[in-house]
C-alpha positions as CSV (number, residue, x, y, z in Angstrom):
1,M,-21.7,-45.0,-41.3
2,K,-24.9,-46.8,-42.4
3,Q,-24.3,-49.4,-39.7
4,L,-23.8,-46.6,-37.2
5,I,-27.1,-45.0,-38.1
6,E,-28.8,-48.4,-37.8
7,Q,-27.3,-48.9,-34.3
8,F,-28.2,-45.4,-33.1
9,P,-31.3,-44.4,-35.0
10,N,-32.3,-41.7,-32.6
11,A,-29.2,-39.6,-32.9
12,G,-29.2,-36.1,-34.3
13,L,-25.7,-36.3,-35.7
14,W,-23.4,-39.1,-36.7
15,A,-19.7,-38.4,-37.4
16,S,-16.4,-40.2,-37.9
17,S,-12.8,-39.4,-37.4
18,Y,-10.8,-38.1,-40.3
19,Y,-7.3,-37.4,-41.6
20,I,-5.9,-33.9,-41.9
21,V,-3.9,-33.6,-45.1
22,K,-1.3,-30.9,-44.9
23,N,2.0,-30.5,-46.8
24,G,1.3,-33.7,-48.5
25,R,1.1,-35.7,-45.3
26,N,-1.9,-37.4,-43.7
27,R,-2.3,-36.8,-40.0
28,L,-5.0,-38.4,-37.9
29,A,-7.1,-35.7,-36.3
30,T,-6.4,-35.4,-32.6
31,I,-10.0,-35.7,-31.5
32,G,-10.5,-35.8,-27.7
33,V,-11.9,-39.2,-27.2
34,E,-10.2,-42.0,-25.3
35,K,-7.8,-44.1,-27.3
36,D,-9.8,-47.3,-26.8
37,F,-13.1,-45.6,-27.7
38,R,-14.6,-47.4,-30.7
39,Q,-18.0,-45.9,-31.3
40,G,-21.0,-44.6,-29.5
41,I,-22.7,-41.5,-28.0
42,I,-20.2,-38.8,-27.0
43,N,-20.5,-35.6,-25.0
44,Y,-19.7,-33.3,-27.9
45,F,-18.8,-30.3,-25.7
46,Q,-16.4,-32.3,-23.5
47,V,-14.7,-34.0,-26.4
48,Y,-14.3,-30.8,-28.4
49,A,-13.0,-28.9,-25.4
50,R,-10.2,-31.4,-24.7
51,T,-8.1,-30.8,-27.8
52,L,-10.1,-28.1,-29.7
53,C,-9.8,-30.4,-32.7
54,M,-13.3,-30.6,-34.2
55,P,-14.9,-34.0,-33.4
56,V,-17.5,-33.2,-36.1
57,W,-16.2,-32.0,-39.4
58,T,-18.6,-31.3,-42.2
59,G,-17.0,-33.7,-44.6
60,A,-17.3,-36.6,-42.1
61,A,-20.7,-36.0,-40.7
62,I,-24.3,-37.0,-41.4
63,V,-27.4,-35.1,-40.2
64,P,-31.0,-36.1,-40.7
65,K,-32.7,-33.8,-43.2
66,E,-35.6,-33.0,-40.9
67,I,-33.2,-31.9,-38.1
68,F,-31.0,-29.9,-40.4
69,E,-34.1,-28.0,-41.6
70,K,-35.6,-27.6,-38.1
71,E,-32.3,-26.1,-36.9
72,H,-32.2,-23.8,-40.0
73,G,-29.0,-25.2,-41.3
74,F,-25.5,-23.6,-41.1
75,K,-24.4,-20.3,-39.8
76,H,-21.0,-21.6,-38.6
77,F,-20.0,-24.3,-36.2
78,D,-22.9,-23.5,-33.9
79,L,-25.1,-25.9,-36.0
80,W,-23.3,-28.8,-34.2
81,V,-23.8,-27.0,-30.9
82,R,-27.5,-26.5,-31.5
83,I,-27.9,-30.2,-32.4
84,A,-25.8,-31.4,-29.5
85,M,-27.9,-29.5,-27.0
86,K,-31.0,-31.4,-28.2
87,Y,-30.0,-34.8,-29.6
88,P,-27.4,-37.5,-29.1
89,V,-24.2,-37.1,-31.0
90,V,-22.7,-40.5,-32.2
91,F,-19.1,-40.8,-33.1
92,L,-17.1,-43.5,-34.9
93,N,-13.4,-43.4,-33.9
94,E,-12.2,-44.5,-37.4
95,P,-10.9,-42.1,-40.1
96,L,-13.3,-42.3,-43.1
97,A,-12.5,-38.9,-44.7
98,Y,-9.6,-36.6,-45.7
99,Y,-9.7,-32.9,-44.7
100,H,-7.3,-31.2,-47.2
101,Q,-5.5,-28.1,-45.8
102,D,-2.9,-27.8,-48.5
103,V,-4.3,-24.7,-50.0
104,E,-2.0,-21.6,-49.7
105,Q,-2.9,-19.4,-46.7
106,K,-3.9,-16.5,-48.9
107,N,-6.5,-18.6,-50.8
108,R,-8.1,-20.2,-47.7
109,G,-11.6,-19.4,-46.6
110,V,-10.4,-19.3,-43.0
111,V,-6.9,-18.3,-42.1
112,E,-5.8,-19.2,-38.6
113,E,-3.7,-16.1,-37.9
114,K,-5.9,-13.6,-39.7
115,I,-7.7,-10.9,-37.7
116,Y,-11.3,-10.9,-38.7
117,E,-13.8,-8.1,-38.0
118,P,-15.9,-9.0,-34.9
119,A,-19.1,-9.0,-37.1
120,T,-17.7,-11.8,-39.2
121,H,-16.0,-14.1,-36.6
122,F,-18.2,-16.5,-34.7
123,I,-16.4,-16.0,-31.3
124,F,-17.9,-12.5,-31.1
125,N,-21.4,-13.7,-32.1
126,L,-22.4,-16.2,-29.5
127,Q,-25.0,-14.1,-27.7
128,F,-27.7,-16.6,-28.6
129,L,-25.9,-19.2,-26.5
130,E,-25.6,-17.0,-23.4
131,Q,-28.4,-18.7,-21.4
132,A,-27.3,-22.2,-22.5
133,E,-23.7,-21.4,-21.6
134,N,-24.8,-20.4,-18.1
135,E,-26.8,-23.6,-17.6
136,N,-24.4,-26.1,-19.2
137,S,-21.0,-26.3,-17.7
138,D,-19.6,-28.5,-20.5
139,L,-20.7,-26.0,-23.2
140,K,-19.3,-23.2,-21.0
141,Q,-15.9,-24.9,-20.9
142,L,-15.8,-25.4,-24.6
143,L,-16.7,-21.8,-25.4
144,D,-14.2,-20.5,-22.9
145,N,-11.5,-22.7,-24.4
146,L,-12.3,-21.4,-27.9
147,R,-12.2,-17.8,-26.6
148,V,-8.8,-18.4,-25.0
149,Y,-7.4,-19.9,-28.2
150,T,-8.9,-17.3,-30.6
151,L,-8.6,-14.0,-28.6
152,E,-4.9,-14.3,-27.9
153,R,-4.0,-13.1,-31.4
154,Y,-6.4,-10.2,-31.1
155,R,-4.9,-9.2,-27.8
156,L,-1.4,-9.6,-29.3
157,K,-2.1,-7.1,-32.1
158,K,-4.3,-4.8,-29.9
159,A,-7.1,-5.3,-32.4
160,Y,-10.7,-4.4,-31.6
161,T,-9.7,-4.0,-28.0
162,E,-13.2,-3.2,-26.6
163,E,-14.8,-6.2,-28.3
164,V,-12.0,-8.4,-27.2
165,R,-12.2,-7.2,-23.6
166,K,-15.9,-8.0,-23.4
167,E,-15.2,-11.5,-24.6
168,I,-12.3,-12.0,-22.3
169,D,-14.5,-10.9,-19.4
170,K,-16.8,-13.8,-20.2
171,I,-14.1,-16.4,-19.6
172,S,-14.2,-18.3,-16.3
173,F,-10.4,-18.3,-15.7
174,K,-10.8,-20.4,-12.5
175,N,-11.5,-23.3,-14.8
176,Q,-8.5,-22.6,-17.0
177,P,-5.0,-24.0,-16.5
178,L,-2.6,-21.8,-14.4
179,K,-0.5,-21.1,-17.5
180,V,-3.5,-19.7,-19.3
181,R,-4.6,-17.6,-16.4
182,S,-1.1,-16.2,-16.1
183,F,-0.7,-15.7,-19.8
184,Y,-3.9,-13.6,-20.1
185,H,-3.1,-11.4,-17.2
186,L,0.3,-10.4,-18.4
187,P,0.9,-6.9,-19.8
188,V,0.6,-6.9,-23.6
189,P,4.4,-6.5,-24.3
190,I,5.3,-9.5,-22.1
191,F,2.3,-11.4,-23.5
192,R,3.7,-10.8,-27.0
193,F,7.2,-12.1,-25.9
194,F,5.8,-15.4,-24.5
195,Y,3.4,-15.8,-27.4
196,F,6.2,-15.8,-30.0
197,L,8.4,-17.9,-27.8
198,R,5.6,-20.5,-27.6
199,K,5.1,-20.4,-31.4
200,K,8.8,-21.0,-32.0
201,M,8.8,-23.9,-29.6
202,S,5.8,-25.4,-31.4
203,K,7.5,-25.1,-34.8
204,F,10.7,-26.7,-33.3
205,K,8.6,-29.6,-32.0
206,N,6.9,-30.1,-35.4
207,K,10.3,-30.2,-37.1
208,L,11.5,-32.9,-34.7
209,R,8.4,-35.0,-35.4
210,K,9.3,-34.9,-39.1
């Protein structure tokens, strides 16, 4: 990482790939860079949008102190977004850290399937990015992909329906795959059926990989 900083001294953020440790197994994070990509400046929004696997994880990232303070530090993942809008993001496609996810679901700070109140979930609190989202198509694609991924479980459980509807209305479905467009326009009972079917298929595929 020191060598990376020396090669790209004007970057606002340097990050490396990492292993995800789950159930005692190490799995290389499926970051959306090309397989032959070694290192260099990346389009953070495009890379993140491809797989929704974080290209920048806190435990494998370095930020200059002056930029961290200028951007007023963390709120949630939007720190990386704020930096990426103003500075080059440099990525090393080599795993140098381990992201442990072996903690039981009930003890995790973030639980994937949990329904959080809109006031506490970042997806409902991106108003400050509204202008940037309208001006930057790559950022727009990333945020829409995150909305698609996050809001399906809210729609499934009919939770916070008004807040969810407002966020769904922001999605440019014309830039989403046909299966996503179809999925989100299904009535909730049919939506629920296909959601659980997809989950079962995903679990089956994971068992086959083991």
